[in-house]
Structure formats: C-alpha cells, structure tokens
Backbone as ProteinMPNN parsed JSONL, in Angstrom:
{"seq_chain_A": "MDIRKCPDCGEELVDQLEEETYPDIEWVGLHPLPGTVYAEMVKEVLDQHHIPNLLIKDFLASAYGASGTSLAGNESLILVPKPFHQEAERILHEMVDHI", "coords_chain_A": {"N_chain_A": [[-10.913, -19.885, 33.891], [-7.848, -21.09, 33.557], [-5.099, -20.384, 31.642], [-2.164, -21.638, 30.662], [-0.59, -22.4, 28.482], [0.205, -21.617, 25.053], [-2.526, -21.897, 22.876], [-2.535, -22.415, 20.077], [0.524, -23.024, 19.466], [1.374, -24.228, 21.416], [3.471, -23.127, 23.372], [4.821, -22.073, 26.491], [3.269, -19.517, 28.117], [3.951, -16.173, 29.251], [3.917, -14.145, 32.633], [4.492, -11.467, 31.913], [5.662, -9.641, 29.262], [9.198, -9.166, 28.103], [10.866, -6.216, 28.36], [11.19, -4.172, 24.993], [13.911, -3.342, 23.491], [15.233, -1.011, 21.336], [17.789, 0.086, 18.948], [19.731, 3.104, 18.62], [18.746, 4.827, 16.075], [19.921, 6.637, 13.417], [18.094, 8.826, 11.098], [18.138, 9.812, 8.086], [16.959, 11.933, 5.483], [15.88, 11.173, 2.166], [16.154, 12.948, -1.493], [13.415, 15.144, -1.753], [10.187, 14.017, -2.773], [7.797, 14.717, -5.541], [4.629, 14.42, -4.42], [2.572, 11.443, -3.511], [2.57, 9.078, -5.345], [5.098, 8.779, -6.78], [6.79, 8.618, -4.451], [5.741, 6.074, -3.284], [6.236, 4.32, -5.055], [9.034, 4.13, -4.982], [9.824, 3.495, -2.59], [8.74, 0.991, -2.166], [10.693, -0.22, -4.141], [13.016, 0.222, -2.447], [12.115, -1.595, -0.285], [12.257, -4.111, -1.422], [14.958, -4.191, -1.76], [15.638, -4.547, 0.625], [16.138, -2.307, 2.34], [15.563, -0.304, 5.164], [12.965, 1.873, 5.735], [11.114, 5.041, 6.121], [8.319, 6.504, 5.173], [7.233, 9.764, 5.011], [4.382, 11.521, 4.318], [2.954, 14.21, 2.83], [0.563, 17.03, 4.2], [-1.776, 17.041, 2.864], [-1.89, 14.511, 1.68], [-1.741, 12.553, 3.519], [-3.813, 13.457, 5.373], [-6.313, 13.752, 3.881], [-6.268, 11.663, 2.003], [-5.707, 12.584, -0.386], [-4.124, 11.696, -3.606], [-1.375, 11.577, -6.173], [0.487, 13.276, -8.651], [0.847, 16.055, -9.156], [-0.05, 17.721, -7.515], [-0.192, 21.046, -6.067], [2.64, 21.866, -4.552], [2.581, 19.794, -3.064], [4.441, 17.321, -1.345], [6.66, 14.402, -0.773], [8.346, 12.783, 1.705], [11.239, 10.335, 2.106], [12.636, 8.792, 4.572], [15.817, 7.27, 5.276], [17.867, 4.849, 7.436], [20.924, 6.225, 8.269], [23.322, 4.71, 7.417], [22.245, 3.231, 5.09], [21.856, 5.295, 3.337], [23.367, 6.497, 1.039], [23.051, 4.263, -1.128], [20.292, 4.01, -1.085], [19.765, 6.658, -1.99], [20.901, 6.299, -4.826], [19.198, 4.508, -5.923], [16.966, 6.101, -5.768], [17.507, 8.064, -7.816], [17.929, 6.551, -9.89], [15.491, 5.841, -10.514], [13.659, 8.17, -10.718], [15.113, 10.29, -12.207], [14.21, 12.114, -13.793], [12.819, 14.244, -12.928]], "CA_chain_A": [[-10.137, -20.815, 33.122], [-6.385, -20.738, 33.764], [-4.361, -20.702, 30.355], [-0.394, -21.481, 30.983], [0.084, -22.384, 27.256], [-0.388, -21.075, 23.8], [-3.782, -23.211, 22.143], [-1.859, -22.573, 19.087], [1.711, -23.425, 19.433], [1.892, -24.984, 22.657], [4.48, -22.585, 24.271], [4.703, -21.477, 27.906], [2.806, -18.06, 28.343], [4.497, -15.603, 30.59], [3.085, -13.202, 32.908], [4.812, -10.246, 31.144], [6.877, -9.592, 28.419], [10.421, -8.395, 28.596], [10.628, -4.534, 27.644], [11.937, -4.212, 23.739], [15.007, -2.15, 23.386], [15.843, -0.544, 20.019], [18.909, 0.856, 18.673], [19.283, 4.565, 18.262], [18.961, 5.051, 14.456], [19.972, 8.069, 12.741], [17.174, 8.702, 10.149], [18.135, 11.019, 7.124], [15.821, 12.27, 4.283], [16.421, 11.333, 0.685], [15.449, 13.839, -2.046], [11.939, 15.037, -1.48], [9.744, 13.775, -4.226], [6.43, 15.616, -5.583], [3.478, 13.776, -4.258], [2.772, 10.014, -2.926], [2.645, 8.344, -6.271], [6.594, 8.559, -6.917], [7.333, 8.042, -3.023], [5.206, 4.865, -2.945], [7.04, 3.445, -6.006], [10.392, 4.512, -4.707], [9.624, 2.936, -1.108], [8.395, -0.469, -2.799], [11.93, -0.646, -4.463], [13.665, 0.179, -1.285], [11.493, -2.53, 0.629], [12.79, -5.071, -2.198], [16.221, -4.252, -1.628], [15.735, -4.404, 2.361], [16.635, -0.914, 2.935], [14.626, -0.013, 6.141], [12.627, 3.195, 5.157], [10.068, 5.91, 6.621], [7.452, 7.541, 4.142], [6.495, 10.935, 5.293], [3.739, 12.182, 3.332], [2.615, 15.866, 2.96], [-0.661, 16.757, 5.146], [-2.969, 16.829, 2.124], [-1.946, 13.44, 1.279], [-2.323, 11.896, 4.733], [-5.114, 13.894, 6.093], [-7.478, 13.565, 3.226], [-6.186, 10.684, 1.149], [-5.17, 13.013, -1.763], [-2.402, 11.33, -4.095], [-1.044, 12.307, -7.46], [2.063, 13.802, -8.712], [0.661, 17.195, -9.771], [-0.9, 18.62, -6.373], [0.67, 22.009, -5.91], [3.311, 22.096, -3.128], [2.352, 18.468, -2.072], [5.676, 16.677, -1.412], [6.91, 13.272, 0.305], [9.96, 12.503, 1.986], [11.498, 8.864, 2.454], [13.728, 8.544, 5.548], [16.281, 5.757, 5.81], [19.094, 5.008, 8.204], [22.46, 6.829, 7.509], [24.086, 3.378, 6.606], [21.82, 3.127, 3.613], [21.608, 6.519, 2.494], [23.771, 6.468, -0.497], [22.488, 3.281, -1.85], [19.023, 4.341, -1.356], [19.826, 7.912, -2.934], [21.212, 6.141, -5.937], [18.024, 3.746, -6.304], [15.721, 6.997, -6.004], [17.854, 8.879, -8.684], [17.997, 5.719, -10.95], [14.009, 5.773, -10.733], [13.299, 9.478, -10.998], [15.898, 11.048, -12.401], [13.409, 13.103, -14.704], [12.059, 15.01, -11.746]], "C_chain_A": [[-8.731, -20.234, 33.052], [-5.655, -21.212, 32.558], [-2.955, -20.765, 30.666], [-0.029, -21.83, 29.552], [-0.771, -22.036, 26.05], [-1.23, -22.276, 23.25], [-2.987, -23.353, 20.764], [-0.573, -23.202, 18.683], [2.371, -24.07, 20.605], [3.13, -24.394, 23.581], [3.903, -22.353, 25.42], [4.359, -20.126, 27.617], [3.71, -17.567, 29.652], [3.682, -14.368, 30.972], [3.348, -11.602, 32.262], [5.954, -10.204, 30.35], [8.203, -8.773, 28.426], [10.22, -7.201, 27.667], [11.731, -4.558, 26.327], [12.825, -3.146, 23.724], [15.256, -1.79, 21.811], [16.813, 0.196, 19.709], [18.761, 2.265, 18.457], [19.816, 4.451, 16.649], [19.021, 6.479, 13.945], [19.513, 8.193, 11.102], [17.753, 9.871, 9.258], [17.13, 10.921, 5.885], [16.599, 12.059, 2.693], [15.659, 12.747, -0.016], [14.19, 14.077, -2.127], [11.283, 14.76, -2.946], [8.238, 14.45, -4.22], [5.307, 14.39, -5.527], [3.708, 12.202, -3.785], [3.216, 8.96, -4.138], [4.173, 7.757, -6.521], [7.069, 7.864, -5.381], [6.789, 6.588, -3.067], [5.908, 3.86, -3.916], [8.415, 3.283, -5.468], [10.535, 3.533, -3.231], [9.24, 1.16, -1.311], [9.772, -0.863, -3.07], [12.727, -1.03, -3.146], [13.368, -1.271, -0.494], [12.329, -4.015, -0.072], [13.969, -5.1, -2.07], [16.73, -4.297, 0.021], [16.337, -3.426, 2.962], [15.283, -0.285, 3.67], [14.245, 1.59, 5.516], [11.328, 3.686, 5.951], [9.273, 6.649, 5.505], [6.642, 8.726, 5.132], [5.978, 11.686, 4.212], [3.252, 13.597, 3.782], [1.032, 15.718, 3.643], [-1.761, 16.579, 4.34], [-3.13, 15.321, 1.722], [-2.372, 12.193, 2.41], [-3.666, 12.131, 5.339], [-6.244, 13.507, 5.383], [-7.18, 12.509, 2.109], [-5.916, 11.138, -0.262], [-3.715, 12.312, -2.409], [-2.366, 12.027, -5.642], [0.54, 12.649, -7.419], [1.93, 15.364, -9.338], [-0.099, 18.185, -8.616], [0.156, 19.749, -6.161], [1.128, 22.069, -4.585], [3.2, 20.795, -2.312], [3.829, 17.478, -2.51], [5.978, 15.456, -0.34], [8.362, 13.076, 0.524], [10.06, 10.986, 2.649], [12.968, 9.139, 3.517], [14.492, 7.293, 5.449], [17.59, 5.96, 6.685], [20.275, 5.359, 7.546], [23.137, 5.868, 6.722], [23.816, 3.102, 5.231], [21.424, 4.176, 2.93], [22.181, 6.444, 0.965], [23.191, 5.525, -1.285], [21.088, 3.726, -2.184], [18.725, 5.858, -2.026], [19.972, 7.454, -4.426], [20.055, 5.194, -6.597], [17.041, 4.875, -6.555], [15.887, 7.766, -7.3], [17.682, 7.995, -10.065], [16.37, 5.474, -11.476], [13.426, 6.895, -11.312], [14.136, 10.499, -11.418], [15.45, 12.37, -13.219], [12.651, 14.151, -13.83], [12.951, 16.332, -11.261]], "O_chain_A": [[-8.473, -19.124, 32.588], [-5.566, -22.43, 32.408], [-2.515, -19.666, 31.002], [1.13, -21.471, 29.342], [-1.997, -22.101, 25.959], [-0.78, -23.418, 23.165], [-2.817, -24.505, 20.365], [-0.529, -23.869, 17.649], [3.557, -24.367, 20.742], [3.69, -25.111, 24.411], [2.679, -22.377, 25.549], [5.114, -19.506, 26.869], [4.06, -18.2, 30.648], [2.998, -13.688, 30.207], [2.468, -10.745, 32.184], [7.054, -10.648, 30.678], [8.122, -7.609, 28.82], [9.631, -7.16, 26.587], [12.905, -4.883, 26.503], [12.409, -2.013, 23.963], [15.53, -2.794, 21.152], [16.759, 1.267, 20.313], [17.653, 2.668, 18.102], [20.909, 4.107, 16.2], [18.135, 7.313, 14.131], [20.189, 7.845, 10.134], [17.817, 10.963, 9.824], [16.64, 9.873, 5.466], [17.587, 12.642, 2.247], [14.856, 13.463, 0.582], [13.58, 13.144, -2.65], [11.737, 15.173, -4.012], [7.602, 14.681, -3.191], [5.158, 13.571, -6.433], [4.847, 11.747, -3.688], [4.091, 8.118, -3.935], [4.442, 6.556, -6.479], [7.609, 6.763, -5.272], [7.69, 5.79, -2.809], [6.121, 2.697, -3.574], [8.907, 2.158, -5.559], [11.577, 2.903, -3.052], [9.563, 0.3, -0.492], [10.216, -1.781, -2.382], [13.033, -2.171, -2.8], [14.305, -1.984, -0.135], [12.899, -4.836, 0.647], [14.388, -6.24, -2.271], [17.863, -4.129, 0.473], [17.004, -3.567, 3.987], [14.268, 0.111, 3.097], [15.063, 2.323, 4.96], [10.544, 2.848, 6.395], [9.918, 7.541, 4.953], [5.646, 8.513, 5.824], [6.628, 12.321, 3.381], [3.2, 13.981, 4.95], [0.395, 14.665, 3.657], [-2.749, 16.034, 4.832], [-4.24, 14.858, 1.46], [-3.093, 11.216, 2.208], [-4.457, 11.267, 5.719], [-7.172, 12.97, 5.988], [-7.999, 12.54, 1.191], [-5.88, 10.349, -1.206], [-2.589, 12.358, -1.912], [-3.185, 12.821, -6.104], [1.429, 12.426, -6.598], [2.88, 15.828, -9.967], [-0.634, 19.255, -8.906], [1.338, 19.416, -6.08], [0.399, 22.259, -3.611], [3.608, 20.678, -1.156], [4.155, 17.069, -3.625], [5.573, 15.545, 0.819], [9.294, 13.183, -0.273], [9.261, 10.515, 3.459], [14.057, 9.593, 3.165], [13.863, 6.237, 5.532], [18.256, 6.995, 6.672], [20.626, 4.906, 6.456], [23.5, 6.073, 5.564], [24.643, 2.825, 4.362], [20.68, 4.053, 1.957], [21.495, 6.351, -0.053], [22.729, 5.993, -2.325], [20.705, 3.823, -3.35], [17.63, 6.163, -2.499], [19.315, 8.051, -5.278], [20.021, 5.15, -7.827], [16.263, 4.72, -7.496], [14.902, 8.148, -7.933], [17.373, 8.518, -11.136], [16.074, 5.024, -12.583], [12.726, 6.764, -12.316], [13.905, 11.634, -11.001], [16.109, 13.406, -13.305], [11.809, 14.859, -14.384], [12.536, 17.058, -10.357]]}, "name": "protein", "num_of_chains": 1, "seq": "MDIRKCPDCGEELVDQLEEETYPDIEWVGLHPLPGTVYAEMVKEVLDQHHIPNLLIKDFLASAYGASGTSLAGNESLILVPKPFHQEAERILHEMVDHI"}
C-alpha cells in the first residue's frame, strides 16, 4: 500500500525530513538545591515564566527514584540559557531564600 498523504491531516508526506539545526546555547547553572523537591518546584515556576531549563538530578534521585529534601549530599542543579540566568536566579531566591 502506497501512502502519500497523512491520513490525519491530509498533508503530503516526504521521503526524508530536513535535518534540524539547533543554535549553540550557553547553559549556566543556578544555585544548587538540596534534593529534587525544591528543584522540581523551581523548575515548574521557570516553565510558567517560559524560561528554558534543564534539571540535573543527583545520582540517587535519578537512579533509584529517591526524592526528598534531607538526603545527605543529595543536590539538584538547574541549568538555564545565559540570557535567562539573572531572572531565573531571582525567581529561585524568591522561592527558596531560606535554604
């Protein structure tokens, strides 16, 4: 069976997709957070402010699914593109200035 149009939207199909290019982005880290709970909260607010971010979890949190705020030595790091660093750092400190 030869399919030349998308059955859902009717668009013509192509043999091969164009190669996607991504701009070089300089990612910078925010202040490290103890555990994944705080990091997930900050990440959610950054998402709401449309600030691109990457959450780097500690080995224990990512490998074993452990979470919490009091695991000894457990830190999470959030990376943001350099142009967003100052605003993201402000948001982080407004949320977790008690740490």
